[in-house]
VOPAGU-2260 file (C-alpha; in pm, 1 decimal, decimal comma):
REM VOPAGU-2260
SITE   aa  ch    i         X         Y         Z
SITE  MET   A    0   11381,3   22607,7   18361,2
SITE  THR   A    1   11705,2   22491,0   18445,1
SITE  PHE   A    2   11504,0   22314,4   18754,3
SITE  LYS   A    3   11214,9   22183,7   18528,1
SITE  LEU   A    4   11450,7   22068,2   18262,7
SITE  ASN   A    5   11636,0   21853,2   18547,7
SITE  LYS   A    6   11287,2   21761,4   18677,2
SITE  PHE   A    7   11159,1   21627,5   18325,6
SITE  GLU   A    8   11505,9   21431,8   18291,2
SITE  GLN   A    9   11464,6   21253,3   18595,0
SITE  GLN   A   10   11131,1   21137,1   18508,5
SITE  LEU   A   11   11226,9   21022,1   18152,1
SITE  LYS   A   12   11493,8   20852,4   18327,9
SITE  GLN   A   13   11252,2   20667,0   18559,3
SITE  LEU   A   14   11031,0   20577,5   18276,8
SITE  LYS   A   15   11287,7   20400,2   18105,2
SITE  THR   A   16   11448,5   20248,9   18388,3
SITE  GLY   A   17   11167,0   20171,1   18636,3
SITE  VAL   A   18   10935,7   19881,6   18665,7
SITE  SER   A   19   10560,6   20003,2   18724,2
SITE  ASN   A   20   10357,3   19783,0   18990,9
SITE  VAL   A   21    9941,1   19719,7   18912,8
SITE  VAL   A   22    9780,5   19490,5   19143,9
SITE  PHE   A   23    9484,0   19326,7   18975,5
SITE  GLY   A   24    9230,6   19242,8   19245,5
SITE  SER   A   25    9275,8   19621,9   19435,3
SITE  LYS   A   26    9545,6   19662,5   19650,7
SITE  LYS   A   27    9370,6   19651,3   19949,3
SITE  LEU   A   28    9258,1   19301,8   19870,7
SITE  PHE   A   29    9612,6   19170,9   19829,7
SITE  LYS   A   30    9721,0   19327,9   20171,0
SITE  SER   A   31    9416,4   19179,7   20354,7
SITE  GLN   A   32    9647,8   18840,8   20348,0
SITE  PHE   A   33    9888,5   18993,4   20630,5
SITE  THR   A   34    9623,8   19209,5   20786,0
SITE  LYS   A   35    9287,0   19034,7   20850,3
SITE  ASP   A   36    9276,5   18754,2   21106,5
SITE  GLU   A   37    9074,8   18553,2   20876,1
SITE  PHE   A   38    9357,4   18546,3   20586,9
SITE  LYS   A   39    9673,0   18514,3   20785,2
SITE  ASP   A   40    9573,2   18156,5   20899,9
SITE  ASN   A   41    9394,0   18035,9   20603,2
SITE  HIS   A   42    9601,9   18158,0   20253,8
SITE  LYS   A   43    9401,2   17963,4   20099,2
SITE  LEU   A   44    9058,6   18118,7   20150,9
SITE  TRP   A   45    9226,9   18408,6   20058,5
SITE  LEU   A   46    9398,4   18328,3   19754,7
SITE  LYS   A   47    9015,0   18194,5   19648,1
SITE  LYS   A   48    8923,4   18518,6   19708,5
SITE  TRP   A   49    9190,9   18681,6   19546,4
SITE  GLU   A   50    9138,1   18465,0   19231,8
SITE  ARG   A   51    8781,6   18538,6   19228,1
SITE  SER   A   52    8846,9   18930,2   19247,0
SITE  ARG   A   53    9094,7   18908,9   18956,8
SITE  TYR   A   54    8925,4   18694,8   18705,5
SITE  ASN   A   55    8565,4   18735,0   18784,2
SITE  GLN   A   56    8515,1   18919,5   18469,1
SITE  MET   A   57    8600,0   18928,0   18085,1
SITE  THR   A   58    8536,3   19163,2   17795,0
SITE  ILE   A   59    8595,2   19077,2   17459,8
SITE  SER   A   60    8647,7   19365,8   17211,9
SITE  GLY   A   61    8456,3   19346,6   16891,0
SITE  ARG   A   62    8574,2   19345,1   16526,9
SITE  LYS   A   63    8383,7   19540,8   16231,3
SITE  ASP   A   64    8551,9   19234,3   15953,3
SITE  SER   A   65    8375,0   18950,6   16194,7
SITE  VAL   A   66    8059,5   18786,7   16063,7
SITE  ASN   A   67    7874,4   18828,9   16408,5
SITE  GLY   A   68    8089,1   19207,4   16480,6
SITE  ASN   A   69    8296,3   18963,1   16731,6
SITE  PHE   A   70    8539,9   18657,0   16693,8
SITE  VAL   A   71    8478,3   18489,4   17007,9
SITE  PHE   A   72    8126,6   18549,9   17077,8
SITE  GLN   A   73    7815,2   18427,1   16871,0
SITE  TYR   A   74    7427,0   18546,8   16943,3
SITE  ASP   A   75    7153,7   18384,8   16768,5
SITE  THR   A   76    6872,1   18660,7   16776,1
SITE  GLN   A   77    6579,7   18404,5   16736,2
SITE  SER   A   78    6649,3   18136,9   16993,3
SITE  HIS   A   79    6900,9   18414,4   17203,6
SITE  LEU   A   80    7148,9   18169,6   17246,9
SITE  LEU   A   81    7512,7   18301,4   17366,3
SITE  SER   A   82    7795,7   18074,2   17286,0
SITE  PHE   A   83    8154,2   18123,1   17273,6
SITE  LYS   A   84    8513,6   17946,8   17239,7
SITE  THR   A   85    8758,5   17916,6   17572,1
SITE  PRO   A   86    9110,3   17923,6   17486,4
SITE  SER   A   87    9145,5   17517,1   17564,7
SITE  GLY   A   88    8860,6   17489,1   17297,7
SITE  VAL   A   89    8585,4   17469,8   17527,1
SITE  ILE   A   90    8229,6   17564,3   17376,1
SITE  VAL   A   91    8035,5   17737,2   17662,2
SITE  LYS   A   92    7673,9   17807,6   17568,8
SITE  ILE   A   93    7431,6   18010,5   17722,0
SITE  ASN   A   94    7040,5   17943,8   17677,7
SITE  ASP   A   95    6784,7   18246,9   17687,7
SITE  VAL   A   96    7003,5   18564,9   17687,1
SITE  CYS   A   97    6780,3   18829,7   17654,7
SITE  PHE   A   98    6779,9   19212,1   17731,3
SITE  PRO   A   99    6553,1   19362,8   17910,7
SITE  PHE   A  100    6674,0   19746,4   17745,0
SITE  GLY   A  101    6829,1   19727,9   17408,4
SITE  GLN   A  102    6679,0   19369,6   17289,3
SITE  VAL   A  103    6580,4   19562,4   16976,8
SITE  GLU   A  104    6883,5   19737,8   16921,7
SITE  VAL   A  105    7108,4   19434,6   16959,6
SITE  ASN   A  106    6920,9   19228,2   16726,7
SITE  SER   A  107    6942,8   19539,3   16473,6
SITE  ALA   A  108    7320,9   19551,8   16534,5
SITE  ILE   A  109    7404,0   19144,4   16454,1
SITE  LEU   A  110    7160,6   19142,5   16175,6
SITE  LYS   A  111    7295,3   19466,8   15977,5
SITE  GLN   A  112    7621,8   19341,7   16097,8
SITE  THR   A  113    7564,9   18949,6   15919,1
SITE  ASN   A  114    7390,7   19136,9   15602,8
SITE  CYS   A  115    7689,9   19379,0   15553,3
SITE  LYS   A  116    7866,7   19271,6   15243,7
SITE  ASN   A  117    8164,2   19516,8   15265,0
SITE  LYS   A  118    8259,0   19459,3   15648,8
SITE  LYS   A  119    8554,7   19600,1   15617,2
SITE  GLU   A  120    8414,3   19927,4   15535,1
SITE  ASN   A  121    8092,5   19961,1   15664,2
SITE  GLY   A  122    8132,4   19661,2   15963,5
SITE  LYS   A  123    8049,6   19751,9   16299,2
SITE  PRO   A  124    8192,6   19593,0   16587,8
SITE  ILE   A  125    8020,2   19441,9   16875,3
SITE  ALA   A  126    8145,5   19399,0   17206,9
SITE  TRP   A  127    8090,3   19155,9   17463,0
SITE  SER   A  128    8112,4   19125,8   17854,2
SITE  VAL   A  129    8042,7   18842,1   18145,4
SITE  GLU   A  130    8059,5   18930,3   18497,3
SITE  ASP   A  131    8078,8   18633,9   18747,6
SITE  HIS   A  132    7872,3   18753,7   19093,5
SITE  GLY   A  133    7886,4   18423,0   19260,9
SITE  ASN   A  134    7514,1   18336,1   19201,6
SITE  TYR   A  135    7473,4   18499,1   18900,3
SITE  TYR   A  136    7633,4   18628,9   18579,6
SITE  ILE   A  137    7607,4   18963,8   18386,3
SITE  ILE   A  138    7585,7   18986,8   18033,8
SITE  LYS   A  139    7646,1   19281,4   17838,9
SITE  CYS   A  140    7620,9   19349,5   17446,2
SITE  MET   A  141    7786,3   19686,2   17351,8
SITE  VAL   A  142    7688,7   19814,9   16977,5
SITE  ASN   A  143    7725,7   20133,8   16821,0
SITE  GLU   A  144    7400,0   20330,8   16794,0
SITE  ASP   A  145    7360,8   20605,4   16524,0
SITE  ARG   A  146    7241,0   20940,3   16653,2
SITE  LYS   A  147    6881,5   20966,1   16691,3
SITE  GLU   A  148    6696,6   21228,2   16459,7
SITE  THR   A  149    6385,4   21224,9   16689,8
SITE  VAL   A  150    6573,2   21411,0   16978,6
SITE  ASN   A  151    6416,7   21723,3   17132,5
SITE  TYR   A  152    6636,9   22044,4   17089,4
SITE  SER   A  153    6388,2   22282,7   17068,3
SITE  LYS   A  154    6398,1   22554,9   17286,8
SITE  SER   A  155    6041,9   22735,2   17158,3
SITE  ASP   A  156    5872,3   22670,6   17495,2
SITE  GLY   A  157    6128,8   22719,6   17717,8
SITE  ILE   A  158    6396,6   22478,7   17872,0
SITE  ILE   A  159    6455,4   22310,8   18194,0
SITE  GLY   A  160    6742,8   22390,8   18433,4
SITE  VAL   A  161    6903,7   22163,4   18643,5
SITE  ASP   A  162    7209,4   22261,5   18947,1
SITE  CYS   A  163    7362,1   21902,3   19058,6
SITE  ASN   A  164    7445,5   21909,9   19391,9
SITE  VAL   A  165    7602,0   21622,9   19656,7
SITE  ASP   A  166    7236,1   21538,7   19812,1
SITE  HIS   A  167    6992,5   21713,8   19575,9
SITE  PHE   A  168    6884,9   21796,5   19201,2
SITE  ALA   A  169    6769,1   22144,3   19205,4
SITE  VAL   A  170    6507,4   22188,1   18899,3
SITE  SER   A  171    6335,5   22527,8   18735,7
SITE  ASP   A  172    6107,8   22510,8   18461,4
SITE  ILE   A  173    6123,8   22832,3   18260,4
SITE  ASN   A  174    5932,3   22987,4   17948,0
SITE  SER   A  175    6070,8   23086,5   17628,6
SITE  LYS   A  176    6100,2   23474,4   17744,7
SITE  GLY   A  177    6334,3   23331,7   18057,4
SITE  GLN   A  178    6050,0   23362,0   18304,6
SITE  LEU   A  179    6044,7   23106,1   18612,3
SITE  ILE   A  180    5773,3   22874,0   18594,9
SITE  SER   A  181    5815,1   22618,2   18866,0
SITE  SER   A  182    6095,3   22510,1   19097,6
SITE  ARG   A  183    6176,0   22206,7   19308,9
SITE  SER   A  184    6452,8   22025,8   19488,6
SITE  LEU   A  185    6517,6   21618,0   19435,9
SITE  ASN   A  186    6679,7   21508,6   19757,2
SITE  PHE   A  187    6901,0   21192,7   19816,5
SITE  ASP   A  188    7146,5   21084,0   20047,6
SITE  ILE   A  189    7442,0   20943,3   19960,8
SITE  LEU   A  190    7674,8   20982,6   20272,5
SITE  GLY   A  191    7808,4   20675,6   20379,7
SITE  LYS   A  192    7692,9   20462,6   20101,3
SITE  THR   A  193    7916,1   20212,8   19895,2
SITE  SER   A  194    7999,6   20281,3   19488,0
SITE  GLY   A  195    7702,2   20055,0   19351,8
SITE  GLN   A  196    7467,2   20213,6   19572,4
SITE  ILE   A  197    7553,6   20558,4   19491,8
SITE  THR   A  198    7494,3   20479,3   19151,0
SITE  LYS   A  199    7153,4   20317,3   19204,6
SITE  ILE   A  200    7052,1   20631,8   19417,9
SITE  ILE   A  201    7166,5   20882,5   19175,1
SITE  GLU   A  202    6989,2   20675,8   18877,8
SITE  ALA   A  203    6696,3   20651,4   19073,4
SITE  GLU   A  204    6660,0   21048,1   19128,0
SITE  VAL   A  205    6750,1   21102,4   18716,4
SITE  ILE   A  206    6495,8   20909,8   18617,3
SITE  GLU   A  207    6215,6   21184,0   18777,1
SITE  LEU   A  208    6453,9   21434,4   18650,1
SITE  VAL   A  209    6442,2   21340,3   18277,5
SITE  ASN   A  210    6038,4   21273,0   18299,3
SITE  ILE   A  211    5963,2   21571,1   18433,4
SITE  ALA   A  212    6179,7   21727,5   18117,4
SITE  HIS   A  213    6033,0   21449,8   17888,4
SITE  ARG   A  214    5636,6   21553,9   18038,5
SITE  ALA   A  215    5712,9   21958,5   17959,8
SITE  ASN   A  216    5812,1   21848,9   17621,1
SITE  LYS   A  217    6160,0   22039,8   17699,3
SITE  PRO   A  218    6525,6   21996,4   17698,0
SITE  LEU   A  219    6754,6   22000,8   17980,0
SITE  ALA   A  220    7007,4   22245,4   18061,8
SITE  ILE   A  221    7330,4   22145,8   18316,6
SITE  GLU   A  222    7643,4   22301,3   18380,8
SITE  LYS   A  223    7997,1   22158,4   18227,9
SITE  LEU   A  224    8143,7   21940,0   18473,8
SITE  ASP   A  225    8258,8   22199,6   18728,8
SITE  THR   A  226    8523,7   22112,1   18987,6
SITE  THR   A  227    8462,1   22467,2   19194,3
SITE  LYS   A  228    8476,7   22420,4   19580,4
SITE  SER   A  229    8102,4   22529,0   19554,4
SITE  LYS   A  230    7977,5   22198,0   19384,5
SITE  VAL   A  231    8256,3   21914,0   19520,9
SITE  SER   A  232    8354,4   22028,7   19859,8
SITE  ASN   A  233    8280,3   21972,4   20199,2
SITE  ALA   A  234    8342,6   22189,5   20508,7
SITE  TYR   A  235    8393,8   21891,3   20719,4
SITE  GLY   A  236    8645,7   21610,6   20768,2
SITE  ASN   A  237    8953,7   21506,0   20523,5
SITE  LYS   A  238    8918,0   21814,5   20237,5
SITE  LYS   A  239    9123,6   21510,0   19981,5
SITE  LEU   A  240    8882,1   21238,9   20037,7
SITE  ASN   A  241    8601,0   21451,0   20024,7
SITE  PHE   A  242    8698,9   21601,6   19730,2
SITE  LYS   A  243    8746,4   21287,1   19573,7
SITE  PHE   A  244    8427,9   21159,1   19737,8
SITE  ASN   A  245    8191,5   21445,3   19594,3
SITE  MET   A  246    8395,9   21444,8   19231,3
SITE  PHE   A  247    8283,8   21081,4   19183,9
SITE  ALA   A  248    7928,3   21131,5   19262,8
SITE  TYR   A  249    7914,4   21479,1   19033,1
SITE  ASN   A  250    8065,2   21279,9   18748,9
SITE  LYS   A  251    7811,8   20982,7   18812,6
SITE  MET   A  252    7513,5   21238,6   18789,3
SITE  ILE   A  253    7648,8   21409,2   18481,7
SITE  SER   A  254    7692,1   21052,5   18318,7
SITE  ALA   A  255    7370,0   20955,5   18454,3
SITE  ILE   A  256    7155,8   21253,2   18297,7
SITE  LYS   A  257    7332,5   21229,4   17982,3
SITE  SER   A  258    7235,6   20848,5   17915,6
SITE  ARG   A  259    6880,8   20869,2   18025,1
SITE  ALA   A  260    6796,7   21165,9   17849,8
SITE  GLU   A  261    6913,5   20985,2   17546,1
SITE  LYS   A  262    6700,0   20697,6   17602,9
SITE  LEU   A  263    6394,3   20949,6   17630,1
SITE  ASP   A  264    6502,1   21149,5   17326,5
SITE  VAL   A  265    6584,5   21449,5   17558,5
SITE  ALA   A  266    6838,7   21682,8   17466,3
SITE  VAL   A  267    7130,7   21790,3   17713,3
SITE  PHE   A  268    7263,3   22126,1   17682,0
SITE  GLU   A  269    7589,7   22209,7   17866,5
SITE  VAL   A  270    7681,2   22579,1   17990,5
SITE  ASN   A  271    7970,1   22768,3   18134,0
SITE  PRO   A  272    7909,1   22687,3   18517,4
SITE  ALA   A  273    8095,1   23068,1   18559,9
SITE  TYR   A  274    7901,5   23257,4   18913,7
SITE  THR   A  275    7559,6   23051,9   18872,8
SITE  SER   A  276    7535,1   23030,3   19208,4
SITE  GLN   A  277    7637,4   23379,9   19288,1
SITE  ILE   A  278    7405,2   23530,2   19063,3
SITE  GLY   A  279    7098,0   23322,3   19175,4
SITE  LYS   A  280    7182,9   23425,4   19539,0
SITE  MET   A  281    7220,4   23783,7   19484,2
SITE  LYS   A  282    6934,3   23816,0   19212,2
SITE  TYR   A  283    6666,3   23550,7   19208,7
SITE  MET   A  284    6664,5   23407,6   19550,0
SITE  LYS   A  285    6492,6   23639,6   19733,0
SITE  ARG   A  286    6284,6   23766,1   19455,5
SITE  PHE   A  287    6130,4   23452,0   19377,8
SITE  GLY   A  288    6153,0   23269,5   19741,6
SITE  ILE   A  289    6313,1   22980,9   19618,0
SITE  SER   A  290    6644,9   22811,1   19778,7
SITE  VAL   A  291    7015,3   22919,5   19653,2
SITE  HIS   A  292    7065,0   22610,6   19459,7
SITE  GLU   A  293    6697,5   22649,6   19262,7
SITE  ALA   A  294    6812,3   23000,6   19184,4
SITE  ALA   A  295    7122,9   22888,2   19059,7
SITE  SER   A  296    6925,1   22620,4   18812,0
SITE  PHE   A  297    6695,5   22922,7   18706,7
SITE  VAL   A  298    7040,3   23115,8   18619,1
SITE  ILE   A  299    7149,7   22793,7   18436,9
SITE  ALA   A  300    6819,3   22754,2   18192,0
SITE  ARG   A  301    6861,5   23115,5   18139,2
SITE  ARG   A  302    7194,0   23109,0   18027,3
SITE  ALA   A  303    7108,0   22796,6   17812,2
SITE  MET   A  304    6859,1   23027,7   17630,4
SITE  GLY   A  305    7095,3   23268,8   17559,6
SITE  PHE   A  306    6995,5   23541,7   17835,4
SITE  LYS   A  307    7209,2   23751,4   18009,9
SITE  GLU   A  308    7246,0   23852,7   18369,1
SITE  LYS   A  309    7312,0   24195,5   18421,1
SITE  LEU   A  310    7439,7   24348,1   18753,9
SITE  PRO   A  311    7149,4   24543,0   18973,0
SITE  PRO   A  312    7238,1   24886,4   18956,7
SITE  VAL   A  313    7358,1   24923,8   19328,9
SITE  LEU   A  314    7593,1   24630,9   19286,8
SITE  GLY   A  315    7706,3   24798,4   18945,9
SITE  ALA   A  316    7805,8   25107,8   19148,4
SITE  LEU   A  317    8060,0   24883,6   19364,5
SITE  LEU   A  318    8257,0   24844,1   18987,1
SITE  PRO   A  319    8572,6   25011,7   18995,2
SITE  GLU   A  320    8597,2   25239,4   18644,8
SITE  LYS   A  321    8823,1   24971,2   18493,9
SITE  ILE   A  322    8589,8   24685,1   18508,3
SITE  ALA   A  323    8284,1   24899,1   18492,5
SITE  GLY   A  324    8291,9   24810,5   18082,2
SITE  THR   A  325    8401,2   24484,3   18073,4
SITE  HIS   A  326    8193,4   24147,4   18042,4
SITE  HIS   A  327    7930,5   24096,9   18264,7
SITE  TRP   A  328    8130,2   23801,1   18440,3
SITE  ARG   A  329    8427,6   23950,5   18505,5
SITE  GLN   A  330    8180,7   24180,6   18698,3
SITE  TRP   A  331    7970,2   23928,1   18897,3
SITE  GLY   A  332    8348,2   23768,8   18957,6
SITE  TYR   A  333    8432,1   24104,2   19118,8
SITE  VAL   A  334    8099,1   24147,6   19306,4
SITE  SER   A  335    8120,1   23829,8   19429,3
SITE  LYS   A  336    8475,8   23841,3   19590,1
SITE  SER   A  337    8408,4   24150,8   19732,6
SITE  LEU   A  338    8032,6   24016,4   19927,8
SITE  LYS   A  339    8221,6   23681,7   19986,4
SITE  GLY   A  340    8200,7   23699,8   20389,1
SITE  ILE   A  341    7829,8   23724,2   20354,3
SITE  ARG   A  342    7585,3   23436,3   20447,8
SITE  THR   A  343    7351,5   23320,5   20185,4
SITE  CYS   A  344    7071,0   23357,6   20459,1
SITE  ALA   A  345    7165,4   23720,3   20467,3
SITE  TYR   A  346    7055,2   23778,5   20106,7
SITE  PHE   A  347    6677,1   23705,6   20202,8
SITE  ARG   A  348    6670,8   24028,4   20373,3
SITE  SER   A  349    6879,1   24273,6   20129,1
SITE  ASP   A  350    6757,8   24560,4   19926,4
SITE  LEU   A  351    6958,2   24507,7   19618,9
SITE  PHE   A  352    6696,5   24636,0   19403,6
SITE  ASP   A  353    6521,8   24906,9   19587,7
SITE  VAL   A  354    6824,7   25145,9   19546,5
SITE  ASP   A  355    7026,9   25243,5   19243,5
SITE  ARG   A  356    7348,3   25370,2   19442,4
SITE  PHE   A  357    7574,4   25243,6   19687,2
SITE  ARG   A  358    7623,9   25492,1   20010,2
SITE  SER   A  359    7646,7   25249,3   20279,1
SITE  THR   A  360    7608,9   24905,2   20407,5
SITE  ASN   A  361    7256,6   24965,1   20521,5
SITE  GLU   A  362    7119,8   25038,8   20174,7
SITE  LEU   A  363    7237,0   24690,2   20081,1
SITE  PHE   A  364    7087,7   24474,0   20372,4
SITE  LEU   A  365    6824,6   24554,9   20633,1
SITE  SER   A  366    6913,3   24620,6   20999,2
SITE  GLY   A  367    6996,8   24299,4   21173,0
SITE  ALA   A  368    7069,7   24092,0   20867,7
SITE  ILE   A  369    7465,6   24086,3   20872,8
SITE  THR   A  370    7671,8   24050,5   21204,3
SITE  ASP   A  371    7912,9   24309,1   21288,0
SITE  LEU   A  372    8196,8   24138,1   21130,8
SITE  GLU   A  373    8031,7   24093,1   20826,7
SITE  ALA   A  374    7937,1   24462,2   20816,1
SITE  LYS   A  375    8335,7   24563,4   20953,2
SITE  GLY   A  376    8434,9   24368,9   20600,5
SITE  LEU   A  377    8220,6   24562,2   20397,7
SITE  SER   A  378    8353,8   24856,7   20512,1
SITE  LYS   A  379    8583,2   24874,0   20257,4
SITE  LEU   A  380    8393,4   24914,4   19992,1
SITE  LYS   A  381    8289,5   25286,6   20027,9
SITE  SER   A  382    8652,7   25357,4   19949,0
SITE  GLY   A  383    8667,4   25426,3   19613,3
SITE  LYS   A  384    8399,5   25230,4   19468,8
SITE  THR   A  385    8119,6   25464,4   19501,6
SITE  ALA   A  386    7982,1   25567,0   19163,2
SITE  SER   A  387    8061,4   25912,0   19070,0
């Protein structure tokens, strides 16, 4: 406790006396003036690129007490003319500002704000953003939308379960009884792509994913943001960089799914991600002849419907007496830890539902399904874990 107190006191001292450094335009671009040959001999070229990077966009937040929802930007819903006044007093007018998606919402928000009598209490702010991309500009209008009443939350016909992975979406369609109707994978490749390319690739697959739910007239079920090793890790390369990259992609997936589902009035249910992959691997992968990720999406869908996943009797026989009566998630956690060293493919040659008691390793897996090293790791299960 003394050590932690001294640590916090040092941090507090640094916050009061230290000056935080911020580099607008990215540190990489700032350092490039000293590292890249094209900028070493031509500082003006670097300065031009630096200024463009720093000043290529502006976002003006709205004010609910403004007539147009914003004191800087004004938008004519009839002529589609956007105008704003610069700090130097110059009025800039941009003609034909139309939105491919959301034009109706933008018009409605501006008209409501204009006709609102008591703006301080009932007004809605409208924010605007302008981005300079050299050959073109991107103009964004940000408005508040009321929650839609037509969103499909009904699970009466079942639900669509989704397991998000770094290179694909695993999708399972189940009925109201929790039975599997169909499963599939939507594959994509984001390795070596830029952040913008990753966003476009993921959004393209998300469109098809949400369309599946929309056509089936069912809501979607996904995991709550999961940072477990199975979701965001990569066995090769720099672990820290892999984690950041995969976590970034996973965030993109969840955000894209929710955004697209909202546009098509499809509800999205989030479930606890505890042991979905392990349950799918041990219970459903071999039974349905599907991949481990599709089996996980099936478990996610069943969990969203409220179904519980009990252990097969032979796996229940492995539990110590103090865990046998606990919550089934804890039981799955113990079994998963006990069978941690077993390869996923070995479960396609398992007999987990053909026997009720565990006597030897041969009763769990067929001959030749596991290696000698895996069999050696399972040998400890015989001691003190057999059901009486």
